ROLO-142038 format. One record per residue (C-alpha): x, y, z; residue in one letter. Coordinates in steps of 0.02 Angstrom, whole numbers, always signed. Layout:
% residues N
        u        v        w   resn
        X        Y        Z      A
...
% end
This chain:
% residues 388
        u        v        w   resn
    -3763    +5571    -1579      M
    -3656    +5553    -1435      Y
    -3502    +5679    -1418      Y
    -3349    +5630    -1328      I
    -3202    +5750    -1305      Q
    -3027    +5679    -1279      T
    -2910    +5782    -1160      L
    -2749    +5680    -1195      N
    -2695    +5567    -1332      K
    -2806    +5414    -1318      I
    -2739    +5238    -1393      S
    -2830    +5208    -1555      P
    -2872    +5039    -1494      R
    -2984    +5124    -1362      G
    -3058    +5238    -1489      L
    -3109    +5097    -1594      E
    -3233    +5041    -1465      V
    -3350    +5187    -1512      F
    -3463    +5161    -1658      D
    -3423    +5306    -1769      M
    -3604    +5312    -1835      N
    -3660    +5353    -1657      K
    -3517    +5451    -1588      Y
    -3418    +5604    -1627      R
    -3238    +5588    -1532      V
    -3095    +5713    -1527      G
    -3001    +5855    -1435      D
    -3107    +5983    -1528      G
    -3282    +5927    -1476      V
    -3396    +6057    -1390      E
    -3525    +6021    -1262      N
    -3484    +5843    -1240      P
    -3584    +5703    -1162      D
    -3423    +5623    -1102      A
    -3235    +5658    -1076      I
    -3092    +5535    -1093      L
    -2944    +5591    -1004      V
    -2769    +5521     -943      R
    -2668    +5640     -843      S
    -2728    +5801     -896      A
    -2786    +5914     -742      S
    -2972    +5947     -746      M
    -2970    +6027     -572      L
    -3005    +6205     -633      E
    -3116    +6152     -779      T
    -3290    +6224     -794      Q
    -3408    +6089     -844      F
    -3538    +6115     -979      P
    -3722    +6062     -939      Q
    -3709    +5926    -1061      S
    -3564    +5828     -977      L
    -3634    +5668     -895      R
    -3469    +5571     -875      A
    -3287    +5569     -872      I
    -3185    +5431     -894      A
    -3000    +5409     -831      R
    -2901    +5294     -933      A
    -2801    +5242     -782      G
    -2826    +5208     -595      A
    -2791    +5378     -512      G
    -2914    +5514     -519      V
    -2831    +5648     -423      N
    -2831    +5759     -581      N
    -3024    +5761     -574      I
    -3131    +5869     -448      P
    -3236    +5714     -381      L
    -3341    +5824     -265      D
    -3388    +5946     -396      R
    -3429    +5804     -514      C
    -3546    +5722     -386      S
    -3635    +5876     -356      E
    -3667    +5900     -538      A
    -3715    +5714     -567      G
    -3565    +5686     -668      I
    -3510    +5502     -659      V
    -3323    +5478     -642      V
    -3248    +5314     -708      F
    -3074    +5243     -690      N
    -3000    +5081     -751      T
    -2938    +4980     -610      P
    -2845    +4822     -656      G
    -2809    +4880     -841      A
    -2627    +4916     -802      N
    -2597    +4789     -665      A
    -2484    +4683     -760      N
    -2374    +4820     -817      A
    -2357    +4886     -637      V
    -2329    +4714     -573      K
    -2192    +4688     -678      E
    -2111    +4854     -633      M
    -2118    +4817     -457      V
    -2035    +4646     -481      I
    -1898    +4730     -576      C
    -1872    +4857     -430      A
    -1869    +4714     -304      M
    -1730    +4629     -391      L
    -1639    +4784     -419      M
    -1659    +4832     -236      S
    -1594    +4657     -177      A
    -1445    +4634     -303      R
    -1388    +4823     -316      R
    -1405    +4810     -498      V
    -1398    +4996     -546      F
    -1247    +5047     -439      P
    -1152    +4898     -515      A
    -1198    +4946     -703      M
    -1151    +5130     -659      E
     -979    +5073     -588      W
     -932    +4961     -734      V
     -954    +5112     -851      Q
     -813    +5194     -753      T
     -699    +5057     -806      L
     -684    +5126     -996      K
     -521    +5149    -1045      G
     -437    +5025     -922      Q
     -402    +4893    -1061      G
     -347    +4727    -1008      A
     -363    +4770     -827      A
     -554    +4766     -840      V
     -584    +4599     -801      S
     -464    +4599     -651      E
     -548    +4754     -583      L
     -718    +4668     -605      V
     -670    +4523     -506      E
     -575    +4629     -383      K
     -727    +4750     -337      N
     -889    +4641     -379      K
     -912    +4605     -197      S
     -955    +4781     -160      K
    -1114    +4755     -259      F
    -1170    +4591     -190      S
    -1340    +4570     -121      G
    -1467    +4432      -59      P
    -1583    +4327     -162      E
    -1757    +4344     -156      L
    -1795    +4160     -123      A
    -1832    +4133      +72      G
    -1857    +4311      +99      K
    -2022    +4388     +163      T
    -2129    +4518      +54      L
    -2267    +4618     +136      G
    -2398    +4683      +13      V
    -2506    +4828      +80      I
    -2659    +4832      -28      G
    -2723    +4674     -119      L
    -2815    +4758     -258      G
    -2789    +4710     -439      A
    -2601    +4756     -439      I
    -2562    +4701     -256      G
    -2638    +4525     -283      A
    -2542    +4497     -440      R
    -2374    +4539     -358      I
    -2418    +4437     -204      A
    -2456    +4284     -317      N
    -2303    +4311     -415      F
    -2190    +4323     -271      A
    -2228    +4147     -219      R
    -2158    +4089     -383      H
    -1999    +4165     -326      L
    -2000    +4064     -168      D
    -2029    +4216      -57      M
    -2144    +4203      +97      Q
    -2287    +4334      +74      V
    -2393    +4430     +192      W
    -2538    +4535     +133      G
    -2642    +4664     +215      Y
    -2807    +4740     +143      D
    -2943    +4764     +265      P
    -3048    +4818     +117      Y
    -3024    +4668       +7      M
    -3170    +4621      -99      S
    -3236    +4447     -116      V
    -3179    +4450     -306      E
    -3002    +4492     -258      T
    -2998    +4362     -121      A
    -3035    +4227     -252      W
    -2885    +4288     -350      N
    -2755    +4286     -202      V
    -2664    +4123     -181      S
    -2702    +4022      -24      R
    -2525    +4027      +17      D
    -2518    +4209      +51      I
    -2524    +4248     +240      H
    -2662    +4371     +281      R
    -2597    +4499     +410      A
    -2731    +4573     +518      T
    -2636    +4738     +551      S
    -2506    +4844     +464      L
    -2390    +4811     +625      R
    -2381    +4622     +567      E
    -2318    +4679     +400      I
    -2194    +4801     +466      Y
    -2124    +4677     +598      Q
    -2107    +4528     +486      N
    -2062    +4582     +309      C
    -1889    +4602     +229      D
    -1973    +4688      +87      F
    -2126    +4805      +87      I
    -2221    +4864      -64      T
    -2367    +4984      -59      L
    -2527    +4965     -177      H
    -2660    +5072      -90      V
    -2731    +5241     -157      P
    -2709    +5403      -81      S
    -2831    +5446      +47      T
    -2857    +5539     +214      E
    -2822    +5374     +297      E
    -2663    +5321     +191      T
    -2583    +5482     +154      R
    -2415    +5488     +263      G
    -2446    +5306     +317      M
    -2253    +5281     +306      I
    -2185    +5392     +440      N
    -2067    +5392     +582      S
    -2190    +5278     +693      Q
    -2217    +5149     +557      S
    -2033    +5150     +513      I
    -1986    +5113     +692      A
    -2095    +4962     +686      M
    -2007    +4891     +533      M
    -1867    +4762     +517      R
    -1699    +4845     +521      H
    -1637    +4842     +339      G
    -1809    +4834     +256      V
    -1819    +4869      +73      R
    -1965    +4985      +32      L
    -2055    +5001     -126      L
    -2195    +5128     -176      N
    -2269    +5124     -348      F
    -2444    +5181     -283      A
    -2431    +5362     -238      R
    -2290    +5477     -180      G
    -2392    +5557      -31      D
    -2410    +5387      +55      L
    -2231    +5419     +119      V
    -2165    +5556     +236      V
    -2013    +5601     +140      N
    -1920    +5684     +284      Q
    -1958    +5536     +397      D
    -1900    +5419     +249      L
    -1730    +5504     +235      L
    -1701    +5492     +421      E
    -1739    +5304     +411      G
    -1609    +5287     +275      L
    -1481    +5385     +366      E
    -1510    +5268     +521      E
    -1502    +5112     +413      R
    -1678    +5071     +471      Q
    -1723    +5058     +284      I
    -1597    +4988     +170      R
    -1662    +5072      +12      C
    -1822    +5149      -60      Y
    -1880    +5126     -242      F
    -2014    +5243     -298      T
    -2108    +5291     -456      D
    -2137    +5471     -384      F
    -1970    +5570     -382      P
    -1959    +5736     -287      S
    -1820    +5851     -272      D
    -1784    +5810      -94      E
    -1765    +5630     -140      L
    -1653    +5645     -286      L
    -1469    +5614     -265      G
    -1481    +5504     -105      H
    -1383    +5341     -138      P
    -1523    +5240      -52      G
    -1654    +5291     -159      I
    -1687    +5235     -344      M
    -1824    +5343     -426      A
    -1915    +5299     -585      F
    -2008    +5442     -686      P
    -2181    +5375     -656      H
    -2148    +5226     -778      L
    -2244    +5081     -704      A
    -2401    +5087     -810      A
    -2315    +5160     -965      S
    -2320    +5018    -1085      T
    -2408    +5007    -1247      P
    -2519    +4864    -1189      E
    -2568    +4959    -1025      S
    -2617    +5112    -1126      E
    -2726    +5006    -1247      E
    -2800    +4911    -1097      N
    -2851    +5072    -1005      C
    -2919    +5159    -1155      A
    -3028    +5010    -1208      Q
    -3091    +4991    -1029      M
    -3133    +5176    -1011      A
    -3223    +5189    -1180      A
    -3320    +5030    -1158      A
    -3382    +5103     -980      Q
    -3432    +5259    -1066      L
    -3529    +5167    -1194      V
    -3627    +5071    -1073      D
    -3665    +5210     -972      Y
    -3715    +5336    -1110      L
    -3823    +5204    -1195      E
    -3890    +5107    -1052      N
    -3865    +5189     -892      G
    -3753    +5058     -825      N
    -3614    +5110     -704      I
    -3462    +5001     -687      R
    -3304    +5061     -597      N
    -3360    +5228     -541      S
    -3250    +5322     -400      V
    -3384    +5436     -349      N
    -3556    +5344     -367      L
    -3605    +5151     -342      P
    -3591    +5018     -461      A
    -3770    +4984     -534      V
    -3808    +4886     -688      S
    -3957    +4780     -749      M
    -4018    +4719     -917      P
    -4146    +4816    -1018      R
    -4325    +4751     -990      S
    -4444    +4892    -1020      G
    -4499    +5016    -1151      E
    -4396    +5152    -1071      A
    -4269    +5172     -931      R
    -4257    +5309     -810      V
    -4083    +5337     -728      A
    -4086    +5447     -573      V
    -3941    +5518     -477      I
    -3994    +5572     -307      H
    -3945    +5611     -132      R
    -3940    +5462      -13      N
    -4085    +5509      +97      I
    -4242    +5429     +164      P
    -4407    +5410      +56      A
    -4318    +5442     -117      M
    -4366    +5275     -191      I
    -4544    +5297     -135      T
    -4556    +5470     -205      Q
    -4483    +5415     -371      V
    -4595    +5266     -391      T
    -4753    +5364     -330      N
    -4720    +5474     -489      A
    -4723    +5331     -603      F
    -4876    +5255     -523      A
    -4967    +5421     -534      S
    -4938    +5424     -717      A
    -5002    +5239     -745      G
    -4838    +5179     -787      L
    -4793    +4999     -740      N
    -4619    +4965     -661      I
    -4544    +4814     -744      E
    -4379    +4816     -654      N
    -4283    +4928     -523      L
    -4115    +4932     -438      T
    -4047    +5061     -326      N
    -3874    +5069     -229      K
    -3795    +5206     -123      S
    -3618    +5258      -94      R
    -3585    +5395      +41      G
    -3695    +5542      +12      D
    -3759    +5490     -156      Y
    -3863    +5356     -226      A
    -3912    +5296     -399      Y
    -4076    +5211     -459      T
    -4115    +5121     -626      L
    -4299    +5099     -671      V
    -4362    +5010     -822      D
    -4545    +5055     -861      V
    -4686    +5015     -989      N
    -4810    +5142    -1050      G
    -4810    +5318    -1105      S
    -4673    +5405    -1019      L
    -4707    +5596    -1035      G
    -4615    +5748     -987      E
    -4737    +5784     -850      E
    -4685    +5624     -757      T
    -4500    +5679     -785      L
    -4532    +5844     -717      S
    -4607    +5781     -568      A
    -4464    +5669     -533      I
    -4342    +5807     -561      R
    -4439    +5918     -435      G
    -4407    +5794     -296      I
    -4290    +5875     -162      N
    -4128    +5783     -169      G
    -4134    +5743     -354      I
    -3976    +5789     -447      I
    -3996    +5719     -622      R
    -4120    +5619     -727      V
    -4086    +5535     -885      T
    -4197    +5446    -1006      V
    -4142    +5293    -1114      Y
    -4272    +5231    -1247      R
% end
């Protein structure tokens, strides 16, 4: 029996992934093998020895202590792309609103209540105050061409926009999904200097935090429209406000409101709504649950944020999964332990990610505790799990 603890309300469609003959799932589960979480903070959580994995039903993992998890051999999963369509639709909505001044216009129309027959005349007289440009023919810069950014870039071409994309870490798989009509920028400067609209779709890292600041804003086209539906700390708010006052930035649309941004006429803030659709929540929950099942039952890792992606078909009588430090001679020591026990290795795969590595070994023969103890005793081994 596997035990899954839920820290948030998880879509029932996601929970259906678990075979209830093999899994016990709920918020009251103790000593879990895995945890399913959405936005609940786990930064101060003390993890039980039983915990092997955490799956975040969403993309961001800033609510999970990744360093502590890695040290404890806890695999952290997220669900990239599961909410991509929901976010894409909200960004397109924001682009239209930023160009055509939809929200201020709707607010102003409501002030005409009580004007009677004069409403039509007032509308015609004042509508020019809310006019704005069409998207067709304008240039959109997409920073980050992952699951979300690639969809936005492709969709914008259907709006007859010219699209520039920048992503120095774009995967081969993503590259196949990006239209050939997208101009690949080789630097952020190219995006800043050539685009009428800029939308951010990168994670919050040491490299990206504060990337929109006084220096980068100065490089942008005068009157640029800026959208941020990725992470709030990508933007230095004070520099943004100065850019708005100087009209270097025409307007800023974001899904991450803060007190200093509220009330400014050039800022439209949403209450973190981009991924909040029933379809998105179902997709994220199903993807997170499926990744947990494959890891708990087979040791395969897909979409981990702290360990490498490693998976292979089962081929032996037993599978041994080893989380270890990425240091020399680890594979040799592990395979020597199997050889000393007279076990034949049917298949083996290993990958590393930063300071950590993951090795899957399928073996035939009598796998005893003595062999497992020998592997666990190797310097640099973090966790050893057996699948039979």
